[in-house]
N, C-alpha and C positions, 0 to 999 in steps of 0.2 A: 309648259306644264308636261308635255310628253316626256321630256328629259327627266323630269322630276319623278315622274311616275315609274320610269325604269330603274332609276336608283332605289327608289322604294322597294321595288320588286326584289331587286338584288339584296337588299339589306333583309328583306322579310325571309327571303330562302336562307339566308345565313342564320337568322334567329331560329328558323325551324330545324335547321341542322343541329344547332345548340340543343334545342328541347330534346331531340332524339338522342343525341350524345349523352345528356345528362341522364335519361330515363334508363339508359344502360347500365347505370351505377357502376361505374369504374370507381378505383380508389380515388379519394380526394386529391387533386393535384391543382396545379397552377391551371392548367388547361381546363379541368372540370369547373373550378370556380369562375373562371372568366365566362365560360359558357353559361354558368347559373346566373351570372351578374345580369345577362341580358334576356333571360329565359322568364318571361312574366307568368306563364303557365305554371312554372315549378313553385312560384310564391303562392299560388292558390292551394297547394298542397302541404300537408304537414310534411316535414323534412323526413325522408327515408332514412338518410344518415343523421341520427339524432344528435342534436348539440345544444349547449347552453351558452348564451351570449353572455361575455363576462368583460370586466374593463379594469386596467390598472392605470391609475392617474395620480396626479400631485394634488388630490383632495387633501384638506387640512385633517390630519391624523387626531386633532382634538374633537373630532365629529365621531363620537362613539355611539350615542343613543339619543333618540328624541326627547328622553326625559331629562338629559343635561342640555338645556336650551342654550346656554353659553357655547358649549362646544359644537353642539349640532348646527348651529348657524356661524360658526366661525369661518370667515371667508378669505383667511390667508392660504389659497389654493396654489401656492408656488413655493419655490425654495429661494432664500437670500441669506447670506450671512453665515456665521460659523455654527448657529443653532438650529440652521434648517433641519427638518427631518421628514419631509413629504414626498419620501421615495423608500425604496425598500431596505437598501443597505449599500455600504461602500466596501469594496474589494479590490484586490490586486490581481492583474492579468497581465502575465509577461512583463512585469516589473512595472506597469503603470497603473495608476489609481482610477477607478471606475465606478460611477455612481449607477446602481442597479434600479432601473425604473419598472421593469417588468420581469417576472419569473414565473413561469407556468410550467408545471410537470404534468405530463400526459399528451395527448394527441390534441391538436389544435390548428387554428390559422388566425394569424393578424388579418383583420377584414378592414380595419379603418384606423388611421393614426392622425393626431393633430398636434400641431405646436405653432406658438405665436412666432412671427417674425423676429420681433424685438426680444432680447433676452437670451438668444441663442446665437453668439456672433460666430463668424465664418470659421474660427480656428477650432471649434469644438466638433467632436467626432461622436457620432452615433454608431453603435455596433449591434449587431443582431446574432447572437449565437444560437444554433439550432441543435437539437438531439445530444447535448452535452459536450459538443466540440469546442475547443478552446481556441478555434480559429473563426472569426465571424465570417458568416454567409454573405452579409451586407455591412459595408463600412463607409462612412462618409458623413459630411455635414448634413444634418437632418434637412435643412431647406434646400440645399443643392440636390439632395436625393429626391425630396418629395414635394418641389414646387410646381413639378410639371414641365419643366425645363431642363431636368437633369436625367437621372437613371430611368425614372418612371414618368412616360409621357402623358401629356393631357389627353383626355380629361381624367385618366385613371389616378393622377396626382395634380394637384393644382394650387396656386394662391387664391385664396378668396379674398377677404379684406385682411390684409396683414397678418396672414396665417399660411402654413403649408399643410395641406390635407392630403392624405393618401388613402386610396381604395384599392390599391393593387394587393391581391391576396398573396400571404406568406405562409403557406400550410408547413406543418411539421409533424413528425410521426411520435416523438418522444418528449421533447421539450423545448421552450423557448426562453431566452434570456435577452433583455435589451438594456443597454447601457450608455451612458454618456461620459466623456471624457472630463468633464467638469460637472460642478453642482448644476443640475437641471433646473430650469425656470417652470414654466406651466408644462403639461404634458398629457395626453391621453393615447393609450393604445387599447382598442376594442379587439377582443378575439373570440372565436369560438372554441369552446371546450368540447371536443368530441367525446361521446361515450366510451368507454374502455372496450378494446377490440377493433375499433373503427380503422380502417385501412386508409393511411394517409402517406402520399409521397412527398418527401421533405423538400422544400425549396433549394434548389442550386442555381447557380449563376448559368450553368449550362442550359438548364430547363428555361431559364428567364430568356436567353437569347433564342432558343428554339421556339419560344412562344410569342416572339415579336410580331409575327404576321397576325396571329390570333388578337394580340393586344391591340394592334392597328385597327383590325376589323370590329373588335368590341367598341373601340373609341368611336368609330364611324357610326356605328349603331347608336350609341348612347347620344351623340351629337346631332343625328338625323332620325328622331323618334317617329315610329309609324306603328299602328295596330296590326299585327299579323292575325290572319285568319278571319278578317272582319268581312262580312257580306253586305249586301245592299242596306242601306239605312232605313229605319223607321223615323218618321218626324213628324212634328207639328208645329205650326206658327199660330199664335193666338194672343189676344189681349185678355189679361188676367185682372179682374176687378179685386178690390181689396177682400182678403179672406178666401178668394177663389182658387180652386185647384183644376188642373187638367193632367191627365195621365195618358200614357202609351202602354197597352198592353204587349208583353214580350211572347214570342213564338212558344207555343206549347211543346213539351218534351224536353229531353236533356239538350242543354245548349248553354252558351255563355255570353254575357255581355262583353264585348272587346273594345268598344269605343263609345264614349258618351260626351256629347257636347250640349252646352247651353250658350244662348246669346240673348242678351236683353236689347231692347230698343234704344234705351238710353242709360248711361251712367252719370249724367249731370249731377244726380243726388247720390254721392258715393255710399250712403247707407243702404241703398238698394241691394247690394251684393250680401248685405247682413239679413235682409227683411225678405228676400226671397229664398224660399227652402227647397232643397232637393229631398225627395222621399223614394225609397226604392223597397220593393217588397219581393221576396223569393219564396216561392213554395208555401205561400200563405202566411209568412212572418215578415214584418217591417225589420229590416237591418241598418238601413240607411235613413237618418234624419239629421241633416246638416245644412245650413246656409251656404249658398253657392260660393260667396267669396272664400269662405274656409274650407270647403271641399276641394275647389280647384286650387287653391294656394295664391289666390289674388289679395285676401283679406278685405279690408274695407276700401270699397271703390275698385275701379279698373286699373291694374297695375300688371301690364304685360311681363311675362317670364317664360322661360321655356326649361322644362325638366324632361327626364325619361318617362315619368309616370303622367305628368300634367303639364299642359301649355295654356297660358293666357295669351292671346294674339290681340295686336294693337288694335283690330277692327271689333273687338268685344267678344269674339269667340273663345269660350273656355273649354277645354277638353281634357279628359282623363283617359287612360290606356290600362288601368288596373283590369286583370281578368276576373269577371265576376260570374261563376258557374251556378247552374240551378239544375234541378231534376223534372220539375213539372211545369212551371211557368212563373209569371211574376209581373210587375208592373212599375213603371217609372213616372214619377209625379213631380210637377212643380207647385208651390203653393205660394201665394203673394200675401205677405202680413204687412206690407208698408204703408197701407192707409191710402194708396192712390192706384190707379190703373197702370199696369206694366205690359209693355210689349214684349213677348218671350217666344224664343225658337228653341225646341229641344229635338236633338237628332240622337238616335241609338243604333249602333251597329252591332250585330250579335254574330256569332260563329258556332262551329262544332265543339263540342266538349264530351269527353267520356268520363263519367263520373265513376270514382272509385272509392275505396275505404279512407284513403288520405284526403280526399277532396273536402274543401272548407267553403263556407259561404263568405262573401265580402260583407264587411261591417263599417259604418262610418258613423260617428256620433259627434255632439257639440257640447260645450259647456260655457257659459258666459258669467261675468260678475261684474258689477259696479256698485259701490265701491269696493275696492280691494285695499285695505289700509296697509301701509308698509311698516307700521309700528303697533304691536310688538311684531318682531318677525315670525314668519309663519311659512308652512309649505302649503302649496296650492295644487289640488289633486287634478290632473288631467283625466284620468280613468282609474278604475278598478275593475278587473274582470274576475268571474268565477268560471272555471271550465278550462278546456283546451284550445289553443289558437296560436296566432302568430302576429305580433304588431308591426306595422310596416310604415306608418308615417303620421305626421301632425304638421299642422300650421298653426302657429300663436300669432295673435295679434294684440298688442298691448296699447294702452293709452296712458301717456306720461304727462301730467299736468305741468311739469317745470324742467328747465334745461339739464339737471343734473343727470347723470348716467343711472340706469335702472337694472342692468342685466348681469350683475355678478352673482345670482343666485343659482344654486347647483341642482341639477336633475338628480333624483334619487329613485332608482328603479328596484322594487323587489319582485322577485319572481318565485312562484310556487311556495309562498309563504316563509321564505327565509327570514332570519332574524335581523340580518343587516343587508342593506341593498348590494345586489352584486354588481351594479352600476352606479357609481357614486361620482358626479361630474365636477368640474371646475368652474363652471360659469354657464349662464343661459346663452350667451353668446358663443362660448365654446361648443355647447351641444348643438347650435346650428352652425357650426364650423368657420367661424370668424373670430376676431379679437379686437381688442382696443375699441370697445364698443362706443366709448365716449365720443371719438372722432370718426368711427366707421360707419357714418350714416348715409353711405352712397348705396345705390343699386348694384347688386351682383347676382350672378345666376350660374348653375351648374346643373348637370343632369340629376344630381342627388339632392341639392340644398339650394336656398336663395334667400335673398333679403330683397322681395319685390318692392318694398316701401319703407321709408324711413324718414322721420321729420317732414320734409317736403319733397323728397326725391324719389323717383322711380326710373324706369328704363327710358321714358321719354323726357325725363327732366333730371339730368344727371348733375351730381355734386361737382362744382368747379373749383373749390379749395378744400383739400384734405384737412387743413388746419381748423375749419370751422368746427365749433364744437356746440351742438345743442341737440338734444334727443327729446323735445317736446313733442307731443302730439301721436300720431298712430306709428307704430312700426309692426311690419309683419315679417316673420321668420318661418321658413318652410323647410322641411327636411322629409325626404322620401328615402326610405333605407334601401340600401343596396345589397351587400351580403351581410349587413349588420342587422338583418330582421332579428326579432326577439320571440323564439318560441317559447309557450308556457303550457304546463301540463295540467295545472291546477289553479293558477291565479296569476294575476300580474297586477301590480299598483305602481303608477308613474306619477310622481309628485315633482313640482317645480318649485324651489324656494322663491318666495317675493323678497326682492332686495332692491333698495333705491338709496341712494346718497342723501335723500331727504325724506322727512317724515311727511307723507302725503297720502292721498286716496287715488289709486290707479285703477285703470280698467283692463281686465283680461277676458279674452275670448279665445277658444282653441277648438279646431276641428281634429279628430283623431281617425284613423284608418287601421283596421285589423282584420285578419281572418279569423273564423272560428267555426266550431261544429254546431250543429243545431241546437244543442242543449247548453251550450255557453251563453252566459249572461254578463251583464255590465251595469254599472251605475250611471250610465249616460241615457237620459230620458229626454223626449222633446220638451223644449223650453220656449214655447212661443211668447210668454210674457216678458222673458230675459232677452230675447231677440230685439224687442222694442226699447228696451232700457239701454240705449246708446249712450257711452259715456260722453259727457261735454267736452269739447275740445278748448283748451287754453287759449288766449289771444297769441295767436301764432306771428304777431308782427311787433311784440313789446320790445324784443332785442333787436338792434339794426342787423340786416342780412350781412353776414361776415363777408361774402364775396364783394360787397361794395367797398370793403376796407382796402385802401391802398397802402399796403406793407410789404416790405421786402422780406424774403424768408431769411432765417438764420443762416449764415455762411457767406452772404454777400458783404465782404470786406470793404470798407471805406478807408480813405487816408486817416492817419492818426491826427486828430484834433481835440485837444482837451478844453476847449472853450466851453464855458457854461457846465463844467464837469461837477458832478456830486460824488465824492468819494464813498465808496461802501465800506462801513464799518460793522464791527461785530454787533453793537448795540441796535442796529437796524434790523436784526434778524428776529421776527415776531414768531415764528415756529420751526421746529425742526424734528426730524425723525431719526430713530437709531441712536447711534453713539457719535454723531456728528459734532465736532468742536471747532467754531469759527475761531481763527487765530491770524493776527497780523504777522506777516512775513516780509522782512526787507529783501529787496531785489537789486539793491545797487551793484552788487558783484556780477550780474548777468547782463549781457548785452541786449539792447532794446529800450524802449521808452514806455514807462508806466507813469501814471498821473503824478503820483508823489513817491515815485520810486519803491512802491510797496504795494501788496495786494491781501486780500483776506483768504487764507488757505483754509478750506473746509476739510479737516482731517477725519478719518474715520468713515467717510462716505462710503456706501456701498450701494449695489444695483437695488432700485426699488426706494431709496431715500429720497426725502422731499424736503426743501427748504423755501420758506418764504421770507421776503425782505421788503420792508417799507421804504420806499424812495420818496422823500419830500419833493412836492412839486414847485417849480418856480413861478407858476401862475395858475390861472384858471383854464386858459385856452388849450385845446389840444396841440400836443408837439410830436416831433418825430424823436423817438428814443434811440440811442446807439449805445451799446455795450461794449466796454472794454475788459478783457479778461486775460487769462494766462493759459498757455499749452505747455504740457510737460509729459515725460515718460509714463508718469502713473496717473494719468487724468483720463476721465471717463468719457462717455458720450452722454450729452444732456439734452432734455427738452425744456423749452423756456415758454413761460406764459407772462402776459402783462394784464393786470386786471381780469384775470379768467380767461384770457383770450390766447390761443396759441399763436405764437409768432411765426411758425414755419416749421420745416423739417428739424430733426435732431442735428446737432453738430458734434463731431468727434474733436475733442480738445487734447488729443495726443500729439506729442512731438518728441524728437529724440531728447531734448533737454529744454530747461525753461526758456520760452520766448514770449513775447506778448501777442495776443491774438490780432491786434489790430481792431479798427472798429468793425462791430457787428451790428448793422441796422436792424432793430426789432419791429419798427414801423410806427404808425401815428396812432397816439392814444390820447383820451382825455382824462384828466386826473379825477379820482374819486375820493371826496373829503379830503382834499389837499394833498394827495399822495398817489404814487403808483405802487401796486404789490407786485413784484417780481417773484414768480414761483420757477424754482429749479427742480426739475425731477432728474434722478440719475436713472438713465435707460439700461446702459450696458457698459461693458469693457470692450475697447476696440481690438481689432486682430492683434495689434503690437504692442497695446498698452499692459502695463504691469498693475494696474489699479484703477478705481473709480473716483478718485479724488478730484476737486475742481478748485480753482482759485479765480476770485472776481476783484477787479480793479475799481471801475467808475463806471457811471452812467452820465451821458451828456444829453443836452436837449437843444433842438433847433426848432424853428418855426416850420411847419407842415407846408410843403410846396404842393400846389396843385399840379397833376400831370398835364403836360401840354398835348393837345389835341394833334393827331398824326394828320399829315397830308393825305388827301384821297388818293387811293391807289397805292399806299405804301406797302412794301414787301415786308411781311412779318412771319414769324414762325406759324402762327394761325393760317395766314393766307396761303402759305406753302403747304401746310399739311391738308387743307381742304382742298388744293389743287391736286394733290397726289391721288385723291380719291374721285376726282370729277373727271369722268370720261368724256363729258361734252366739250370741256376745255381744250382736250387735246385736239380736238376735230377743228379747232380754230387757231389761226396764226396768232402767236403770243401778243396780247395787248400790252405787256411790258417787255420791251425789246431787250433781248439777251443773246450772247453768243455762248454755246457750250465749250469749256476748255478743261484741259486735264494737266495736272502736275503728276509726274510718275518717276519711277527709277529707270526709265528707258535709257539705254546707253548713249551717251552724248556723243559717241563716234559716228552715230548714225545721223548724217547731215544731207546727203543728196543720193538719190537713186543711181546717179552716174558712178559713185563710189561703192560697189557691190560689197567689199570687204566689210566698209563701216555701216552700210545701209542694212545689213543682215546680221550685224553683231549682236547676239542674244545673250550677252552678259549683263542682263537688266536688274542687277541686285549689287548690293554691296558686300564685300567679303574680306578675307585677309589678303587676296590678290588683287581685288577691285576696291580700292580705297578713295576713288575720286571718279567724276564724271557721271555719277547715278543720283546726285543730289544738288542743291543749288549753292551752298556755301556752309562752312563751319563759322560760328560766332559765339560769344559769351553774353550770357544772360544772367544776371544776379550772381555772377561768380561761378557760373557753371557752364561747361562747354555743351553746345547743342548744334545738331545737324539741321539745317533748313530743309524741308522737303516741298513746302509750297510758300510763296510769297507773291500774293496779288495785291496790286494797288487799285483802288477804286471799288464801287459797290459790287457786291456779288452774293453767292450764298454756295457753300459745299452741299451737293446734293447726292453724293455717292462716295465712299470710301472704302478701300480694300486693302487687307494686308494677310499674308499667310500665317498660320499658327506657329509653325516650327521655330519661327523667329518673330518677334523679339522675346526674350525670356522676361520672366516676371518683374525683375528690377529695371527694366527699360520703362522709360516715361515719355509719352507723347503729350505736347502741349498746343493749345489753339490760343494765340495772341490776336485779339480783334481790334480794328481802328487805332493802331499804333501804341496800345497800352503796352507796359512791360509786364503786366500781371496777366498770366494766362486765364481765360475764362473757363476752359476746360483742360484737366490735366489728368494723367492716369496712364496705366498700362494699356497699350492700344488694343490688344486683343480682348482684355477685360471690359474695356469700354465698348467694344463695337461687336461683341459677339452675342448680343441680345439677352444678356443676363446680367448686365452691369447698368451702366448710366442710361442708355437707350434700349427700351423694350423691344421684345420680338413683337412683331415682324419688322420694325424700323431698323432693327440691327439684328444680325443672326450669324451663326457659325454654319457654312455651308459645308464643303468637304475640306477640311483643314485650312479654313479661312474666316477671317472675320469681315463681314461686310456691313456697312451702315448706309441707310438711306435717310436718316433723319437730318433735316435740313438745317444749316447753320449759317443764317444769314448776317451780313456785315455791310455797313455804310461806307466805309472809307477803305479798310484794308484787312487781309487776313494773312498770318504767317502761321505755319505748322511747323513744329520741330520735334526732333527726337534725341533723347540723352545719350544715344550711342550711334554708330554708323549703322545707317539703315539698310535693311534687307530689301525685299520688294515692297513697293507701295503704289497706290493710285489714289488721287484726291481729284474728283470730277467736280467743277463747280462752274456756275453760271456767272458770266460777266456782264453784268447789266450795263446799259447805256449811260452815258455820264449825265448826272442830274436825276436819276432814278431814286425816288425816296426809299430807304431801306431802313428798317429798325434792327439795329444790331442786336444779336442774341445776348441776353443776361440770363442768370440763373434764376431771377425773379420770373421772367417770362417763360423759362423752362418748367418751372413748378406750375404756374398759372395754366400752362397747355396741356397738363397732364389728363384731364377729363376728355379734351378733343383727341389726344393721342390714343387713349383707350377706344374711343369711338370710332377714329379712323382705323385703328388696328383691327377691331371686329370687322369693320366693313372689308378690308383687305382679305382676311381670313374666312370670310363668309361671301364669296362674291356673288352679287345679283346684278342682273340687268335692269336699271332704273328707266321707268317711262315705257316699258314695253307693253303695247296694248293689243295690236292686230296680230293674229297669228295665221300664217300661211305655211302650207306643207304639201309635200308629195311623198309617195312611197312607190318605188318602180324598180323594175328588172332592167338593167341596161345592157344590151349587147355591145360587141366590140364597135367602137367609134360612135355608139349611140349618145345623143346627148338629150337632158330633160331640163325644163326651165320652169320658174316660178316668176310671174310678172308681178313687181311691186306695185303698190297703190300710186295712182297718179297724183300730182301736186307735190308740194314741199312736205318732206317727212325725213325719217332717218331709219335705217335698220339699225335695232338696238341689241339684238341677239340673233346669233346664227348657228344651227347645229346640223350636223351630218353624222349618220350612223350607217355603217355598212353591215350587210348581212353575214360576212364570213372574213375573219382576219388570218386565217390558217397560212395563207400566203403573205408573208409580211410585205412583199411588194406591191400588195394592192393598194396601199396608202400613197404609193408614188404613181400608180398607173391610173388612179381616178383624180380628175383635175376639177378644181373649183373655179368657175369664171363669173365674175359680176360685171354687169353694165350699168353705168348711172349716167342719165340724161344724154344717151346716144353713144357713149364712150365707154370702151372695156378698159376698167382700171385694176381688175383683178384676175390674173391667170397664175394658178399655183396648185400644185398637188396638194390634196388633203392633209397628207402626213406634214408637210413642211408648213402649211398654213396654220393648222392648229397646235404646232409644236409636238407631235408625236413622233415625227421622223419615218423610219422605215418600220412598218408594223405598228401594232397596238400598244402604247406605252402609256399607262395612265399616269397623270400628275395634275396637280390644281394650281392655277394662277389666277391673278386678278383680271386679266384680260382673257384667258383661255383656259379650258379645263378639257383634259381626256378622261372620260369615266371608264370604270372597270367594265360596264356593260357595252363599250364600243361607241357611246355617243361623244361626239368631239364637238366642243362649243367654244365661239369667241363672243365677245362683249365689246369689241371695238365699236363706237359709233360712227355710222356711215351715212351722212347726210346727203341728200340729193334735192332738186328743185322741181324737176317734172315727172321723173319715174325711173324704172329701171327693171332689170331682171337678174335672177341668180340661177346658174346652171351647173350641171354636173356633167361630165363627160367621161366615158370609160375608154382608155387607151389601151386596155389590156385585151388579151385574147380570149378569156374567159368572161362568161355573163357574171353581172354584180347586182346583187340586190341592195338598194340604197333608199334611205330615207332623208330627206331635207326639211328642215324647219326654220323658217324665218319669222322673227318677231319685229314689227315696225311700231314707231311711236311719233309723237309730234316733235317738229324742229322748227326753229326760227332762223331761217338763213340769212346771213349778214355779211358784210364786206369782208370779214375774217374767215368765214367758213371755207372748208376745203374738203376735196374728194379723198376718200380712202383708196389707197393702192396697195397691192401685194403683187409681187413679181417673183420670179424663180430662175435659177440658174443651176446647171449641173455640168459635171465633167468627168469623164473617165477615158483615158488615165490622166492624172495629174502628176508629173515627174517631180520629185523632192531635190533632184540635182539637175542643173544648177539651182541655187536658190532662187525664189521668185515671190512675187506678190499675186494673189489670186483675187480678182476684182469681185466683190459683192454687187454693187451697183455705182452706176454715174449718172447723176441726175441733171437737168438744166431747167431752171426756173424756181420758183418759190414753194417751199414746203417745210415739212417737218417729218424727220426720220424718227420712228418709234420702235423698232424691234427687228429680230431676225431669228431664225433657227437654221443650225449649221448641223449637217450629217455627213461625217466623213467615214470613209471605209479604209481601214488601216490594214494591209496584208501581212504585218510582221508583229512580233513582240517587242516592239521599240517605241518609246514615247514619240508622239507625233505633234504635240500641241503648244510648243514654245514660241510658235509664230506670233509676231506682234501685229495688232491692228494699227492702220494708218489711215486717219480720215482727214480729208481735205475739204475745207468749207468755203465756198465763194471763191474760188480760184486761188487761194493763198498757195505760196510756193513750198512751205513746211506745213506739215500737218499739225493743226492745233490739238489733236488728240493722237498721242504716239503711245501705244500700249507696252505691255511688258510679257505678254504671252496670251495664246488664244484661251486658256483655260481661265486666266485672270480676267479676261473680257467677259467670260460667263460665270464670274464670281466664285470659282473654287482654285484649288491649288494643288501642287504635288499630283498631277495628272497620271504620273506613271503607276500610282497605286489608288489614286481617288476614282476607281472605276465602279462606284456603287450608285445607286439611285439616290437624287435629291431633289425636293422641289420647294419653292418659296413664291410669294405673290408676283415676283418681278423677274425670277430666273430659275432654270432648273435643268438637270441632267436626267432626262426620262429613261435613257437607255445607254448602256456602256459594256463592251464586250458580250456579256450574255445576261447582265443584270438589269432589272427595272423593278417597279414598286411590287410586282407580284412574285418576283424571284431576287430576293436581295441577297448581296454579296456576303457569303458566309465567313466567318472568323477564320482567319489562316489560309484563305484561298490564295491559289498561287497569282502571282503578278503578271498581268497580261493585258494588252490594250489592243488585241487584234479584233478585227471585224467592225461592225457599226458603232459609233458613238453619236449621240444625239444631244446638241447643247442648244438651248433657247433662252433668249432673253427679250422681255417686253419693258421697254424703258419707263421709269416712273417719273422723277422731276429732272431726269437726265435725258429727255427727248432733245433731239438735234435740229433747231430751226436753220434753215439755209435760204438765203435771199436770191441767189443767182444759181448756185450749184452746190453738190455735195459728191464726193467720191470716197468710198469705203472700200479698203484694200485689206485682206487678211495675208499675212505672210504665210507661205508654205514651209513648213519645217519638220523635219524627222531626224531621229538619230541614224536611221538607216536610208541607203540609197534605194529606192522603190517607187512603184507606181500606185498611187493613192486614188480614191474616188471622193469628189466633192459635190454637195449639192446644198443649195441655201434658198430658204424662202426669205424674203425681206418684205417690210411693212411700212408705209409711210403715207402722209397726207401731202396733197399738192393741189395747187390752183388748177383750173381747167386747161391752161396752156402748157403747164409742166410736163416735161418728157423725161424718159429714163432709155438707158441702153437694154433693158431687160425686154425681150420678146418671147412670145410663146415658142417653146422648144419640144414639140411633140416626138420628135425623133431622139433628142436626147433622153427623154423621158424611158424610152426602151432600153438605153444603153446602161443597164444596171450593172454596178461594179461587182465582179465575181467574188464570193467569200472565200477566204483561206479556210484550210482545215481547223475547225474549232475545237476539235476533241484532242489534239496532242497538247501535252503540258509544255509550257515555257522551259527553256534550258536554265538548269541551276547555276549559280555562280560558283566558281572554284573558290576554296577558301582563301580569304585575304583579297579577292578580286574586287575591284572597285566596280559599283553599278554605274554605268554610263549614263542612266536616266535619272540619276540624283545628281543635284546641281552642287 
């Protein structure tokens, strides 16, 4: 808790700085807008730089006037086909055709943009032209730019549910034009139109780069929301009987509510969040009347969610952080309208406020209605105001009585009495920043918007199959505006179109939040009777839960088998859209097998078209359906349904020429009225395809086979993913026995230490001059030549893979063959597959520094072979070799798709590390003199340390992190002796970073979350070996632990040496152990005295006395998951590895673009092992080769971490004298020598 408090204070100070900066009224710029984004005080004041919020979208241009009902409710808010017109114009720029989506003249700033994932393939380019320039300031694929993993980082941009949403501000002084290289699909660009004469600094990439530190700080604030300026709380806890109210009086005088929290005793009846009402009165006027669920963004029931302004916690605490100023006083009231007693807690935190002429009162209102008929079509009013104010948020909850999609209705917002809404949307789901609502019924959250509940899913009950399509029951959508708040000077009217695919009666309820001056009014009035008019839920169990369905996704191909085939014929088509013409086409002249040597070509198909085909059934029982189709150069991406059920993810039917697709298993279905209805939706044109056509051959039927139960203890994707985030499991010797091994491009001339020339040969890569000896073999598969990188026989799992970016090029393909199959389970460009933006999501894969690294597990029962289509460069594949007979479920794409919700869950845990089970808090704060030691005694009995933090008072001398040593004793034996810098991964000095096991915060708090069990007791000590006094704080959190025969003690040791000569070549030992244990990580700090690269030395790891290392690496930088170390001297971090410091750069001082190439001074590399922990039964020896281009004396120090039995020993002993032997730094201020023209850089391979 102490660590959290310190982080909060740091972020709060930054927020205060933002507030001061904004008040100074500098010209509008990236910097001023980023600061405004996290300044809650500024939202409570009418904007000093006046602006009107506007929006350019793909809304249907047939919508001209409410008087023309047909046009007003036209919902084709997208573009497809030659007659599309939902954009501004087409123009030519630099000889290329571009579609203009936004064109604003005058000063402004884009403050929000949204586009759906589907419909915008990767080859489309978005360009943003500013101030009349014909050169775009920003250019790239919109998803790559704005999905949170590209140009704009999360959370300033992010993927919500199948959408790319951007909040990063793009200011401009004169004009802004946004174009797309092809016909745009859906789009929304929301922008501020500043009044004439406003000073605006136009966006440039130079300013964007300069703002990166501020961008990162802003992001951290948004992801760690706290109330700034909040004083001690006022609170009550009471039982409220039906109709009873209870209030808190606010302090008198000028002040502001800065945080407000409500917690009910029970949420068993979900309607309680609708029937307990929050009321607030400021200066004698009630400005807030809203049910708590809609006020805090939870909707009906308790649905945890975190945002910048509002948080609903899992324990039932609901909080808001809008600043609510007042002049004289006020009161906050809860009223129970539920008809039964309610236990309630209310907490209010106030703080200082200086009232001025721009200060406004906070308002919140509510409207509910049931029934709301979907026919005839209509607009449903959220709010209409009269007067001046700023609209800031809303939470919509709807009740949908049937499974069809309900959310295509457009938002229409009129400001200050305009004739046509300045904001005309493209759908309710788009307003709330997601898309494809029919299947996007999962939970998601973001600082500014969320879907806390949909159908039956929320944060505590995630959707397991994206393919499931059911939108019955309640859905809650929440939006808190960032820079897209809406000022109004005389009025505002916000309507949301009621839209459903069915004629039915829906339920609507909405909570709205806005700021306004005292005289401003609205049409929102208390509605106690409507609060009780809860829409009745439909039967939520009529349709079987799709997650029980045993179906394989599209794309899982089966062998060709036309038994029981039904040929698809044109007369089976029962509906089609657009200009589609089904036509039989003879395919006898093409290679491959089709059922009757032909197929049905669907000519004229375009994006958005739909075809439905009636397939007669062969019986009444459920059967497994397999589709046979065609792939070709002008075929598109399709989504397939059977009987209304989505069969899986979309499939790309592109191929360079006509070929049969092979069998595509759709899944198990029961016929309806003697037939199956196959629905085909044309989604997109692939990156290489020239069209959106498609061809279908036949459907085959087979009896559905029940899935066989897996043996107990079977290794699966799910078990490995769960293990990845299970810290307790790491503290026990593995229950499933394995040996960690590695296939790499190490030079095969390295055979024995006795042959120094071969042993230290560092050409660990393939090249024009190294064409053999760095891979296993060359073989031919399916007529193509492939280089085999890994070939393991027996059960196993790839748990880590690494490749550098600079090679291989885009056209190189990597393939994974499992269990002897000649069809790869996975194939694609290795960098695209493993960089966290392709097949495997971040953080399971990612680009570190010029490398692609994956931790996604790939299990296999019998064998694994990995190949590359060209001579490989560097590579590493680290895998578990399980004991013979270990049951393993081999990876399939079906399992991969099914595991996606778990992947999301584990990914969030890795990125938001918390110590689980930490209960008891022990702490001390002391001043340590030279050689003084201070300890904390651990609780007696069986338990475990679950979090340990150290904070020093001053880091101005960076050597302090080497001179203060952490010691830990468990059950009478000292198992930890390590300088704090090397223990926590900071190295020399304070170098902030975040990992799964360890975090170093900017405020100086250093934390680890390894689980450290003990049976009887222990103590944690700090000793100061430096010459100066040190102020130190230590915090230890312990928790319950059940000791068993596999439990091990946590160890950490240290070794340092200076000088370490680079000639002759040598191996430098990290650690050698005797006994049983598991190696889990290390932190290496080197001191390099020269401007030459030092890190090509290979790791060599011997396990259980083997004569040749089972892990032989390709370079020190590769071991720490980056590459091209000579230039990769910038900071990076990841849950499992990081470079917290290099040369002179760390998280607080990033490497500037164009900085001179230099590797002088300290470099800190840290690795905490994930699924690649290394068990050893007898011994482990880890050596790192000392390597440098230069002959010099380097400094080495390493902290190593492992678990071991009580009798396990190592060669690491306390080295207090070596601690004081700090390597001297070279002159860090002289610039490295420049290369002569044409001179080859020796540091480049």
